[in-house]
C-alpha positions as CSV (number, residue, x, y, z in Angstrom):
1,M,33.1,6.4,-27.4
2,F,30.6,6.0,-30.3
3,P,30.1,8.9,-32.6
4,L,26.7,10.5,-32.2
5,H,24.7,10.8,-35.5
6,L,21.8,13.2,-35.5
7,P,19.4,13.3,-38.4
8,P,18.9,16.6,-40.3
9,W,16.8,19.0,-38.2
10,S,14.3,21.5,-39.5
11,P,13.1,23.9,-36.7
12,R,12.1,26.7,-39.1
13,G,11.6,24.7,-42.3
14,D,15.2,24.9,-43.5
15,F,17.3,21.8,-42.8
16,A,20.4,21.9,-40.5
17,L,22.8,19.3,-41.8
18,S,26.1,19.8,-40.1
19,D,26.6,19.5,-36.4
20,S,27.3,23.2,-36.0
21,E,24.2,24.1,-37.9
22,K,22.2,21.7,-35.7
23,A,23.7,23.2,-32.6
24,E,22.9,26.7,-33.7
25,A,19.4,25.8,-34.7
26,L,18.8,24.2,-31.3
27,A,20.3,27.2,-29.5
28,D,18.0,29.5,-31.5
29,S,15.0,27.4,-30.8
30,L,15.7,27.3,-27.0
31,E,16.4,31.0,-27.0
32,G,13.0,31.7,-28.5
33,Q,11.3,29.5,-25.9
34,F,13.1,30.6,-22.7
35,Q,13.5,34.2,-22.0
36,P,15.2,35.7,-18.9
37,V,12.9,36.6,-16.0
38,T,13.1,40.2,-15.0
39,A,12.9,40.4,-11.3
40,P,10.9,43.3,-9.8
41,S,12.7,45.8,-7.7
42,V,13.0,45.2,-4.0
43,P,10.6,48.0,-3.1
44,T,8.0,46.6,-5.4
45,V,8.3,43.1,-3.8
46,I,8.0,44.7,-0.4
47,E,4.9,46.6,-1.4
48,M,3.3,43.4,-2.9
49,A,4.0,41.6,0.4
50,D,2.6,44.4,2.5
51,V,-0.6,44.4,0.4
52,A,-1.0,40.6,0.6
53,L,-0.3,40.6,4.4
54,E,-2.8,43.5,5.0
55,S,-5.4,41.7,3.0
56,Y,-4.8,38.5,4.9
57,L,-5.0,40.3,8.3
58,Q,-8.3,42.0,7.3
59,T,-10.0,38.8,6.3
60,P,-12.0,37.3,9.1
61,A,-10.8,33.9,10.1
62,S,-13.3,31.1,9.8
63,E,-13.7,28.5,12.5
64,P,-11.9,25.3,11.6
65,K,-14.2,22.3,11.0
66,L,-13.6,19.8,13.8
67,T,-13.3,16.1,13.2
68,N,-15.5,13.8,15.2
69,P,-14.5,10.2,16.2
70,D,-16.8,8.6,13.6
71,E,-14.9,10.4,10.8
72,V,-11.6,9.2,12.2
73,R,-12.9,5.6,12.5
74,D,-14.3,5.7,8.9
75,A,-10.9,7.1,7.6
76,I,-9.0,4.3,9.3
77,R,-11.4,1.6,8.0
78,D,-10.8,2.9,4.4
79,L,-7.0,2.5,4.7
80,K,-5.5,-0.3,2.7
81,V,-3.8,-2.9,5.0
82,G,-0.9,-3.9,2.8
83,K,0.4,-0.3,2.1
84,V,3.8,0.9,3.3
85,P,3.7,2.9,6.6
86,G,3.9,6.6,6.4
87,P,6.6,8.8,8.1
88,N,5.4,7.8,11.6
89,G,6.2,4.2,10.8
90,I,2.8,2.9,12.1
91,P,1.5,0.2,9.7
92,N,-2.2,0.6,8.6
93,R,-2.8,-2.9,10.0
94,A,-2.0,-1.6,13.5
95,L,-4.3,1.3,13.2
């Protein structure tokens, strides 16, 4: 295995020269960027879910916009023939 040589590193303006100094500087830098996430308590999460669900249920549903045959035909015409088929395996050329 080849030895890994890392150049001096200066995360805060002072240079880390030894491998251990570089490792410590990297650890300090990462620790400053990534902080643990504090999870809310279970009752708080349940309350948030209840509020969101209640809001959703009180919002009147809008009628879905229906697609007409002309829109489907236009969408099929716009497909590129040489593309790989999707999950259904039907090639665009067949459509």
